[in-house]
FIRO-533129 format. One line per field, with one value per atom (N, C-alpha, C, O, CB): residue number from 1; x, y, z. Coordinates in steps of 0.2 Angstrom, whole numbers. Atoms other than C-alpha are relative to their C-alpha. Glycine has a CB too. Layout:
N
num = (NUM|...) $
c1 = (X|...) $
c2 = (Y|...) $
c3 = (Z|...) $
This chain:
198
num = (1|1|1|1|1|2|2|2|2|2|3|3|3|3|3|4|4|4|4|4|5|5|5|5|5|6|6|6|6|6|7|7|7|7|7|8|8|8|8|8|9|9|9|9|9|10|10|10|10|10|11|11|11|11|11|12|12|12|12|12|13|13|13|13|13|14|14|14|14|14|15|15|15|15|15|16|16|16|16|16|17|17|17|17|17|18|18|18|18|18|19|19|19|19|19|20|20|20|20|20|21|21|21|21|21|22|22|22|22|22|23|23|23|23|23|24|24|24|24|24|25|25|25|25|25|26|26|26|26|26|27|27|27|27|27|28|28|28|28|28|29|29|29|29|29|30|30|30|30|30|31|31|31|31|31|32|32|32|32|32|33|33|33|33|33|34|34|34|34|34|35|35|35|35|35|36|36|36|36|36|37|37|37|37|37|38|38|38|38|38|39|39|39|39|39|40|40|40|40|40|41|41|41|41|41|42|42|42|42|42|43|43|43|43|43|44|44|44|44|44|45|45|45|45|45|46|46|46|46|46|47|47|47|47|47|48|48|48|48|48|49|49|49|49|49|50|50|50|50|50|51|51|51|51|51|52|52|52|52|52|53|53|53|53|53|54|54|54|54|54|55|55|55|55|55|56|56|56|56|56|57|57|57|57|57|58|58|58|58|58|59|59|59|59|59|60|60|60|60|60|61|61|61|61|61|62|62|62|62|62|63|63|63|63|63|64|64|64|64|64|65|65|65|65|65|66|66|66|66|66|67|67|67|67|67|68|68|68|68|68|69|69|69|69|69|70|70|70|70|70|71|71|71|71|71|72|72|72|72|72|73|73|73|73|73|74|74|74|74|74|75|75|75|75|75|76|76|76|76|76|77|77|77|77|77|78|78|78|78|78|79|79|79|79|79|80|80|80|80|80|81|81|81|81|81|82|82|82|82|82|83|83|83|83|83|84|84|84|84|84|85|85|85|85|85|86|86|86|86|86|87|87|87|87|87|88|88|88|88|88|89|89|89|89|89|90|90|90|90|90|91|91|91|91|91|92|92|92|92|92|93|93|93|93|93|94|94|94|94|94|95|95|95|95|95|96|96|96|96|96|97|97|97|97|97|98|98|98|98|98|99|99|99|99|99|100|100|100|100|100|101|101|101|101|101|102|102|102|102|102|103|103|103|103|103|104|104|104|104|104|105|105|105|105|105|106|106|106|106|106|107|107|107|107|107|108|108|108|108|108|109|109|109|109|109|110|110|110|110|110|111|111|111|111|111|112|112|112|112|112|113|113|113|113|113|114|114|114|114|114|115|115|115|115|115|116|116|116|116|116|117|117|117|117|117|118|118|118|118|118|119|119|119|119|119|120|120|120|120|120|121|121|121|121|121|122|122|122|122|122|123|123|123|123|123|124|124|124|124|124|125|125|125|125|125|126|126|126|126|126|127|127|127|127|127|128|128|128|128|128|129|129|129|129|129|130|130|130|130|130|131|131|131|131|131|132|132|132|132|132|133|133|133|133|133|134|134|134|134|134|135|135|135|135|135|136|136|136|136|136|137|137|137|137|137|138|138|138|138|138|139|139|139|139|139|140|140|140|140|140|141|141|141|141|141|142|142|142|142|142|143|143|143|143|143|144|144|144|144|144|145|145|145|145|145|146|146|146|146|146|147|147|147|147|147|148|148|148|148|148|149|149|149|149|149|150|150|150|150|150|151|151|151|151|151|152|152|152|152|152|153|153|153|153|153|154|154|154|154|154|155|155|155|155|155|156|156|156|156|156|157|157|157|157|157|158|158|158|158|158|159|159|159|159|159|160|160|160|160|160|161|161|161|161|161|162|162|162|162|162|163|163|163|163|163|164|164|164|164|164|165|165|165|165|165|166|166|166|166|166|167|167|167|167|167|168|168|168|168|168|169|169|169|169|169|170|170|170|170|170|171|171|171|171|171|172|172|172|172|172|173|173|173|173|173|174|174|174|174|174|175|175|175|175|175|176|176|176|176|176|177|177|177|177|177|178|178|178|178|178|179|179|179|179|179|180|180|180|180|180|181|181|181|181|181|182|182|182|182|182|183|183|183|183|183|184|184|184|184|184|185|185|185|185|185|186|186|186|186|186|187|187|187|187|187|188|188|188|188|188|189|189|189|189|189|190|190|190|190|190|191|191|191|191|191|192|192|192|192|192|193|193|193|193|193|194|194|194|194|194|195|195|195|195|195|196|196|196|196|196|197|197|197|197|197|198|198|198|198|198) $
c1 = (6|-334|-5|-7|-1|5|-351|-5|-10|-2|7|-364|-7|-12|0|6|-377|-1|-7|1|0|-372|-5|-10|7|3|-377|-3|-3|4|6|-393|-4|-9|-1|1|-398|-2|-7|2|-1|-394|-6|-12|10|4|-402|-6|-9|2|5|-418|-3|-9|2|2|-419|1|0|4|0|-417|-7|-9|4|6|-434|-4|-6|-4|3|-441|3|0|-2|-5|-426|-2|-5|7|5|-432|8|13|-8|-8|-418|3|-1|0|-4|-406|1|3|5|-2|-405|-6|-9|4|6|-419|-8|-8|2|5|-438|-3|-4|-4|3|-445|-7|-7|-4|4|-460|3|-1|-8|-4|-448|4|3|3|-6|-436|6|10|1|-4|-423|2|2|1|-1|-418|5|4|-6|-3|-404|2|-2|6|-1|-399|10|14|-4|-5|-381|1|-4|1|-1|-373|7|9|-4|-6|-356|0|-4|3|-1|-351|9|13|-2|-9|-332|2|8|3|-6|-330|0|3|-4|1|-334|-4|-9|2|10|-347|-3|0|0|4|-362|-5|-9|-2|5|-372|-8|-6|4|6|-390|-7|-10|-1|7|-404|-5|-5|3|4|-417|-4|-5|-6|2|-427|-11|-15|4|8|-446|-5|-7|-1|4|-459|-7|-12|3|5|-471|-2|0|3|1|-476|3|0|-4|-4|-462|5|8|3|-5|-450|-4|-1|-1|1|-460|-2|-4|-5|-2|-461|6|8|-2|-8|-443|2|5|6|-2|-441|-4|-3|-1|3|-452|3|3|-6|-2|-444|6|11|-1|-5|-432|2|4|-3|-5|-425|6|7|0|-6|-409|5|4|2|-5|-396|6|7|-2|-8|-378|3|0|0|-6|-365|6|10|1|-9|-348|3|4|4|-5|-337|-5|-1|2|3|-351|-3|-3|-9|4|-360|-7|-10|3|5|-376|-5|-4|1|4|-390|-7|-10|3|6|-406|-2|1|0|1|-415|-2|0|-5|4|-425|2|1|-5|-7|-411|3|2|9|-3|-401|-3|1|-1|3|-414|0|0|-7|3|-417|8|8|-3|-5|-400|5|10|1|-3|-396|-4|-2|-3|6|-411|2|1|-6|-5|-399|6|9|-1|-7|-382|4|10|0|-5|-375|3|8|-6|-2|-377|3|8|-5|-3|-374|11|16|-4|-7|-356|4|10|0|-3|-350|1|4|-5|-1|-349|6|7|-10|-4|-335|0|4|8|5|-344|8|13|-8|-6|-332|-5|-3|1|4|-349|-6|-8|0|6|-363|-5|-4|-1|4|-378|-4|-4|1|5|-394|-3|0|1|6|-409|-3|-1|-8|3|-420|3|8|-6|-1|-420|4|9|-4|-7|-410|6|10|-2|-5|-396|5|11|-3|-1|-396|1|5|-5|-1|-396|8|11|-9|-9|-379|3|4|2|-2|-372|2|7|-4|0|-374|5|12|-6|-5|-368|6|9|-3|-7|-352|5|9|-1|-1|-349|4|9|-4|0|-351|7|12|-7|-8|-338|5|9|3|-5|-326|1|7|-2|-2|-326|5|11|-7|-5|-323|5|6|-1|-6|-309|1|7|2|0|-314|-6|-11|-1|3|-321|-2|2|5|2|-331|6|9|-11|-6|-321|-6|-3|3|4|-338|-7|-8|0|5|-355|-4|-3|-1|5|-368|-7|-10|-1|5|-383|-3|0|3|5|-395|-5|-9|-1|6|-406|-2|-8|-6|2|-404|-1|2|3|4|-412|7|10|-12|-8|-399|-2|-7|4|0|-394|3|1|3|-2|-385|0|0|3|0|-383|6|7|-3|-10|-362|2|0|6|-4|-349|4|7|5|-1|-344|1|6|-5|1|-350|4|6|-8|-4|-344|9|12|-2|-10|-323|1|7|4|-5|-323|-1|3|-3|1|-330|5|7|-5|-4|-318|6|8|0|-4|-304|1|7|0|-2|-304|-3|-6|1|-1|-305|-7|-8|5|5|-322|-3|-6|-6|3|-328|-8|-13|1|7|-344|-4|-1|-3|2|-357|-10|-14|3|5|-373|-5|-2|3|3|-386|-4|-5|-2|7|-399|-4|-1|2|4|-411|-5|-9|-5|4|-418|-1|4|-5|2|-426|-6|-12|-2|3|-430|0|4|1|1|-438|4|5|-12|-1|-432|7|9|0|-8|-412|-1|5|5|-1|-417|-5|-5|-1|0|-425|2|4|-4|4|-427|4|10|-2|-1|-425|-3|-1|-2|1|-433|5|7|-9|-2|-425|7|10|-1|-7|-409|4|2|2|-5|-393|-1|4|10|-3|-397|4|4|-6|-6|-384|2|2|9|-3|-376|5|9|-2|-9|-358|4|10|3|-6|-353|-7|-13|8|5|-361|-2|0|4|6|-375|3|5|-11|-2|-371|-8|-13|5|7|-384|-1|5|1|0|-391|-6|-10|4|7|-405|-4|-3|-4|6|-420|-6|-10|-2|6|-433|-6|-8|0|4|-449|-7|-12|-4|6|-458|6|10|-9|-3|-448|1|4|-9|0|-449|1|-1|-7|1|-445|-7|-13|3|5|-456|3|9|-3|0|-457|-1|0|-7|-2|-457|4|3|-4|-8|-440|4|10|3|-2|-436|1|6|-3|2|-441|9|13|-6|-6|-426|2|7|-1|2|-432|4|9|-9|-2|-426|8|11|-1|-9|-407|1|6|3|-1|-408|1|6|-6|0|-413|4|7|-9|-6|-402|8|11|1|-7|-386|1|7|1|0|-392|1|5|-6|-2|-391|6|9|-4|-9|-375|6|9|1|-5|-364|6|11|-2) $
c2 = (0|-9|0|-5|0|0|-5|-4|0|5|4|-18|4|2|-5|-2|-6|5|7|5|-6|6|-3|0|2|3|-6|-4|-7|-2|1|-14|4|2|-1|-4|3|3|6|-1|0|6|-6|-5|-5|7|-12|3|5|-9|-4|-3|5|4|3|-7|12|-2|3|7|2|3|-2|-4|-6|3|-1|5|5|-4|-6|16|6|11|2|-3|25|0|-5|-3|3|26|-1|3|7|4|15|4|7|-5|-2|21|-3|0|1|9|3|-3|-1|-7|3|-5|3|9|-6|-4|-2|-3|-9|-1|0|2|-6|-9|8|6|-12|-7|-11|1|6|-26|-5|-2|2|5|-40|4|3|-8|-3|-30|5|7|-1|-6|-14|-1|-5|4|0|-7|8|12|-5|-5|9|2|-3|0|-4|20|4|8|3|-7|29|0|-5|1|-1|34|0|4|4|0|32|3|6|-10|0|33|-7|-9|-2|7|15|0|-5|-10|0|21|-1|-1|-1|1|16|-7|-12|-1|6|6|-2|3|-1|3|-4|-3|-6|-6|2|-9|-2|2|5|5|-20|-4|-9|-5|2|-21|-7|-10|6|6|-36|-1|3|-5|2|-46|6|6|-4|-4|-31|0|3|1|0|-34|-7|-12|5|4|-46|-4|-9|2|3|-50|-2|-7|4|3|-50|-8|-13|6|9|-67|-4|-9|-2|4|-74|-2|-7|5|2|-74|-6|-11|8|3|-81|-8|-13|6|6|-95|-4|-10|1|3|-99|-3|0|3|6|-114|-5|-10|-4|5|-122|1|6|4|-2|-123|3|2|-5|-2|-114|0|0|8|2|-118|8|10|-7|-6|-102|-1|-3|2|1|-103|2|8|0|-4|-99|0|-1|6|0|-98|-9|-14|8|8|-116|-1|4|-4|2|-123|7|7|-8|-3|-109|1|-2|4|-2|-102|4|9|3|-3|-98|6|11|-4|-5|-85|8|14|-2|-8|-74|-1|4|-3|-1|-78|5|9|-6|-5|-69|5|10|-2|-6|-56|6|11|-2|-2|-52|3|6|-2|1|-55|8|11|-9|-4|-41|7|11|2|-9|-25|-4|-1|5|4|-37|5|7|-13|-5|-25|5|5|7|-6|-10|-1|2|3|2|-18|1|3|-13|4|-24|5|3|-7|-6|-6|3|7|6|-2|-2|-7|-13|-1|5|-6|2|7|-1|0|-7|0|-2|-6|2|-5|-7|-11|10|3|-15|1|6|3|1|-22|-2|-6|-2|4|-25|2|6|1|4|-31|-3|-2|-6|4|-41|-6|-7|7|4|-55|-3|-6|5|1|-58|2|-1|1|-6|-44|-1|4|9|1|-51|-8|-9|1|4|-67|3|0|-3|0|-59|7|9|2|-5|-46|-7|-6|10|3|-61|-1|1|-5|2|-67|5|4|1|-3|-51|2|5|5|1|-50|-6|-5|-2|5|-66|1|-1|-1|0|-60|4|3|3|-4|-45|-4|-5|7|3|-56|-6|-9|-5|4|-65|4|4|-3|-7|-49|4|9|4|-2|-46|6|7|2|-6|-32|-2|-3|9|4|-41|5|10|-5|-7|-28|-4|-9|3|0|-26|-4|-6|11|3|-34|-1|3|2|1|-39|-2|-7|-3|0|-38|-2|1|10|3|-50|-2|-6|-6|0|-50|-3|-1|5|6|-65|-4|-6|3|2|-72|-7|-10|2|8|-88|-3|0|0|2|-99|-3|-6|-7|-2|-99|-4|-4|6|5|-113|-8|-9|2|6|-131|-5|-11|-1|3|-133|6|12|-2|-5|-124|4|8|-5|-6|-115|6|9|0|-6|-100|4|9|-1|-1|-101|3|8|-8|-1|-104|5|6|-9|-5|-90|6|10|2|-6|-78|1|6|-2|1|-83|1|6|-8|-1|-85|6|7|-3|-6|-67|5|10|3|-5|-60|4|8|5|-5|-54|-2|-7|0|1|-51|-3|1|7|0|-58|-1|-5|-9|2|-56|-2|0|5|5|-67|-1|-5|-7|-2|-64|-8|-13|6|7|-76|2|1|-11|-3|-67|-6|-9|7|3|-78|-7|-10|4|4|-92|2|1|-6|-1|-85|-3|-3|5|8|-99|3|-1|-2|-2|-88|-2|-6|10|2|-91|-8|-11|3|5|-109|-5|-11|-1|3|-110|2|8|-2|7|-117|-5|-5|-2|6|-135|-7|-13|0|6|-147|0|4|-1|5|-159|-1|-6|2|-2|-151|1|1|5|-2|-148|8|11|-3|-7|-130|2|-1|7|0|-121|9|13|-8|-7|-104|2|-1|2|0|-97|0|-1|9|1|-96|1|2|5|2|-100|7|12|-4|-8|-87|-1|-5|0|-1|-78|1|4|10|1|-81|6|8|-6|-4|-66|3|5|4|-5|-59|-6|-12|6|5|-67|-2|2|3|0|-76|0|-1|-4|-2|-70|-7|-7|8|8|-90|-4|-4|-6|8|-104|-6|-12|-4|5|-112|4|10|-5|-5|-105|4|1|-4|-6|-89|3|4|3|-5|-77|8|13|0|-5|-63|1|6|3|0|-65|2|4|-9|-3|-59|7|9|-2|-7|-41|2|-1|4|-5|-29|4|6|4|-4|-19|-5|-2|0|4|-34|3|5|-10|-1|-31|4|4|2|-6|-14|0|1|5|-2|-14|-5|-4|-1|2|-27|3|4|-7|-2|-21|7|8|2|-5|-4|-2|1|4|1|-12|-3|-4|-3|2|-20|1|-3|-10|-3|-9|0|2|5) $
c3 = (1|-111|1|-1|-1|-5|-102|-1|-3|1|1|-104|1|-2|5|-3|-96|-8|-10|8|6|-112|-4|-5|-5|6|-124|0|-5|-4|-1|-116|0|-3|5|4|-119|-5|-6|0|9|-135|-3|-6|-2|2|-139|3|-3|5|-4|-127|-6|-9|7|4|-139|-5|-8|0|7|-155|-2|-8|-1|2|-155|-3|-8|6|2|-155|-3|-5|5|4|-163|-8|-10|1|6|-181|-4|-3|-4|4|-194|-4|-8|-5|6|-204|-4|-10|1|5|-213|-2|2|4|1|-219|2|4|4|0|-217|8|10|-6|-8|-199|2|7|1|-2|-201|-4|-5|-4|0|-207|5|11|-3|-4|-198|-2|3|-2|1|-206|0|-6|-3|0|-200|6|10|0|-5|-190|2|-2|-3|-2|-183|0|1|6|1|-184|6|7|-7|-4|-170|3|1|6|-2|-162|5|8|-1|-7|-145|2|-2|4|-2|-133|-6|-8|12|1|-140|-9|-12|4|6|-160|-1|3|-3|3|-172|3|4|-12|0|-167|-3|-3|4|3|-176|7|12|-5|-3|-167|-3|-7|5|4|-172|3|6|-4|-7|-164|0|-6|1|2|-161|-2|-3|7|-2|-161|-1|6|7|2|-166|-3|-1|-2|5|-180|-2|1|-6|3|-190|-6|-8|-1|5|-202|5|4|-6|-6|-184|2|5|8|-2|-182|-4|-2|4|7|-199|1|-1|-7|3|-199|7|5|1|-6|-181|1|6|6|2|-187|-4|-2|-3|5|-202|2|0|-4|-2|-194|-5|-3|4|7|-213|3|7|-9|1|-213|-7|-13|3|7|-225|4|10|-5|1|-227|-3|-8|-6|-1|-227|-2|2|7|-2|-231|2|0|-3|-3|-220|7|12|-3|-8|-203|-2|2|3|0|-209|1|0|6|0|-206|5|11|4|-3|-201|0|-4|0|-2|-195|-7|-9|7|6|-212|2|-1|-6|-1|-205|2|1|4|-4|-195|-7|-11|11|6|-211|-6|-8|-2|6|-224|3|0|-3|-5|-211|-2|-5|11|2|-213|-6|-7|1|8|-231|-2|-6|-6|2|-233|-3|-8|6|-3|-227|0|4|8|-3|-226|-7|-7|-1|5|-243|7|11|-9|-5|-232|5|6|3|-7|-215|-4|-1|3|1|-224|-3|-4|-5|3|-231|7|6|-5|-7|-212|4|4|4|-5|-200|7|9|-3|-5|-184|4|1|2|-8|-165|4|7|9|-6|-157|-4|-7|7|1|-160|4|9|-3|-8|-149|-3|-8|9|1|-150|5|11|-3|-7|-140|-5|-10|3|4|-146|-8|-8|0|5|-166|-2|-3|-3|2|-169|4|3|2|-2|-158|-3|-4|6|6|-169|-6|-9|-2|6|-184|1|-3|-5|0|-176|4|10|6|-2|-172|-11|-14|8|8|-193|0|0|-5|2|-196|4|0|-2|-3|-185|-5|-9|9|6|-195|-3|-4|-3|6|-210|-1|-5|-2|2|-206|1|-4|5|0|-200|-8|-10|8|6|-216|-6|-8|-4|3|-225|1|-2|-1|-1|-215|5|7|-5|-6|-201|3|0|-2|-5|-186|5|5|3|-5|-173|4|5|3|-8|-157|6|11|4|-4|-148|-3|-8|7|-1|-148|4|6|-3|-7|-135|-4|-8|6|4|-141|7|11|-7|-6|-126|-1|-5|2|2|-126|-6|-7|0|5|-143|0|4|-6|1|-148|-6|-10|-5|2|-155|-8|-10|6|9|-175|-3|-9|-3|1|-177|2|8|-2|0|-179|0|0|-4|0|-179|3|4|-8|-4|-171|-7|-4|6|7|-189|2|1|-5|0|-184|8|9|-1|-6|-166|-2|-1|5|0|-171|-6|-8|-4|4|-184|5|6|-9|-7|-169|2|2|6|-6|-158|-5|-5|4|3|-172|-1|0|-3|0|-175|4|2|-6|-5|-158|2|7|-3|-3|-156|7|8|-5|-7|-138|1|0|3|3|-139|11|15|-9|-3|-125|-1|-5|4|2|-124|7|10|-3|-4|-110|1|-2|-3|1|-103|6|12|2|-5|-91|3|0|-3|-2|-79|-3|-4|0|5|-88|-4|-4|2|6|-104|-6|-10|-1|4|-115|-9|-13|0|8|-131|-1|-6|-2|1|-129|1|1|7|-1|-128|-7|-8|9|8|-147|-3|-1|-2|1|-159|3|2|-9|-2|-150|-4|-3|6|3|-162|-6|-9|-2|5|-173|0|0|-5|-2|-172|6|11|-2|-8|-162|0|-1|0|2|-162|7|13|-3|-7|-152|-2|-7|0|1|-148|0|3|3|4|-155|6|6|-5|-3|-137|5|4|0|-7|-118|1|0|7|-3|-112|7|11|1|-9|-95|4|3|1|-4|-83|3|5|5|-5|-75|2|-2|-1|-3|-65|1|-1|-7|-2|-57|-4|-6|6|2|-64|1|7|-2|-5|-64|1|4|-3|-4|-63|0|-5|-5|-3|-57|-9|-9|9|5|-76|-6|-6|-1|5|-92|-4|-5|-5|2|-99|-2|-1|4|6|-111|5|2|-6|-1|-99|5|9|1|-2|-92|-8|-7|2|6|-112|0|-3|-5|1|-110|1|4|6|-1|-113|5|7|-3|-8|-97|3|5|3|-6|-87|0|4|-1|3|-96|2|6|-7|-1|-94|8|12|-3|-9|-74|3|9|5|-4|-69|0|4|-2|3|-78|4|6|-9|-4|-67|7|11|-1|-7|-51|2|7|2|-3|-52|-6|-9|1|2|-60|4|2|-2) $
């Protein structure tokens, strides 16, 4: 599977009309097919509803997935019933969408139909324990989590709890500034990096 292909789909998900959910919400997804099979793409933060989901860092416990970020969980649950009717081969997403994608993949695992791969570009941290990490690993989901340069979004949330990712981040690209910054977060950085490093 080609990370450039999935970075482009993740980028395009911001402008494509959604098949599931509402365009002006934090809960929406695009469905398409390619040579790898059925693909679900989830756009990231680009409206007020998304920002509110990002900021809701209360904890929510889900059986089989552990203790998760409530805003990301709620954004998934709003369209979860529709998404769980699908059997995607690949899930791709950026930013908030990447967090939702990881929760979606874990939910599919609990339903007995894990995806082959998840491309979670520049995800924020989603949990405070390793339950979801173990679930995804035990189901053989091929995880691709990236951090471009010094992207600050991949390092949040960071207060109060021991927030973590379900797998290590792959460091890519050169930082725009020598400190944590939001400039490195753009999905365009990811597309440009993989375009130049195929």
